[in-house]
Kinemage of the C-alpha trace (Angstrom):
@kinemage 1
@onewidth
@group {chain A} dominant
@subgroup {mainchain}
@vectorlist {calphas} color= white
{ca met a 1} P 109.680 90.407 90.507
{ca glu a 2} L 112.977 91.293 92.703
{ca thr a 3} L 115.430 89.954 90.460
{ca glu a 4} L 114.353 91.752 87.395
{ca arg a 5} L 113.614 95.329 88.942
{ca lys a 6} L 117.323 95.390 90.320
{ca glu a 7} L 116.381 98.114 92.859
{ca his a 8} L 117.940 96.734 95.754
{ca phe a 9} L 121.788 96.773 96.853
{ca ala a 10} L 124.036 94.879 94.233
{ca asp a 11} L 121.008 94.800 92.055
{ca gly a 12} L 119.128 92.172 94.357
{ca cys a 13} L 121.875 89.521 94.042
{ca gln a 14} L 120.869 87.785 97.112
{ca tyr a 15} L 117.274 87.403 95.586
{ca ala a 16} L 118.560 86.391 92.329
{ca ala a 17} L 120.615 83.718 94.580
{ca tyr a 18} L 117.605 82.931 96.432
{ca trp a 19} L 115.526 82.627 93.056
{ca asp a 20} L 118.213 80.252 91.811
{ca val a 21} L 117.878 77.693 94.354
{ca phe a 22} L 114.423 77.623 94.555
{ca ala a 23} L 114.571 76.651 90.641
{ca arg a 24} L 116.907 74.046 91.597
{ca glu a 25} L 115.096 72.290 94.204
{ca pro a 26} L 111.344 72.798 93.903
{ca glu a 27} L 110.315 70.969 97.260
{ca leu a 28} L 112.340 73.298 99.002
{ca ser a 29} L 110.279 75.612 101.294
{ca ala a 30} L 111.035 78.965 103.329
{ca his a 31} L 108.132 77.941 105.286
{ca phe a 32} L 108.604 77.519 109.080
{ca glu a 33} L 105.927 75.286 110.710
{ca arg a 34} L 105.417 77.633 113.556
{ca ser a 35} L 104.981 80.735 111.173
{ca his a 36} L 102.125 83.177 111.743
{ca arg a 37} L 100.319 84.619 108.683
{ca tyr a 38} L 100.947 88.726 109.035
{ca arg a 39} L 97.502 90.334 110.243
{ca asp a 40} L 98.537 93.869 111.697
{ca ser a 41} L 100.636 95.720 113.749
{ca ala a 42} L 98.934 95.038 116.940
{ca gln a 43} L 99.501 91.226 116.288
{ca leu a 44} L 103.326 92.124 116.054
{ca val a 45} L 102.691 93.630 119.742
{ca asp a 46} L 100.610 90.588 120.565
{ca leu a 47} L 103.696 88.351 119.345
{ca gly a 48} L 106.147 90.367 121.477
{ca leu a 49} L 108.098 91.306 118.184
{ca val a 50} L 107.604 95.004 119.103
{ca thr a 51} L 106.412 97.348 121.704
{ca arg a 52} L 104.155 100.203 122.010
{ca ala a 53} L 104.980 103.600 122.766
{ca asn a 54} L 103.176 104.877 126.332
{ca asp a 55} L 101.998 107.742 124.200
{ca tyr a 56} L 99.965 105.831 121.995
{ca pro a 57} L 96.756 104.630 122.746
{ca thr a 58} L 95.758 101.415 122.630
{ca pro a 59} L 93.606 100.116 119.676
């Protein structure tokens, strides 16, 4: 778990803060109803989140 690994900036204190909030409020969710489950990089292109360089072939 990120809070135990402490491999990020400031020992992952932001992860610890998130963990504390979710522990205090179990009904809280970080899920957004319009979210998409990650499939692959092509999906990110389709969603317009990234672009493909013209030099690379289309899969």
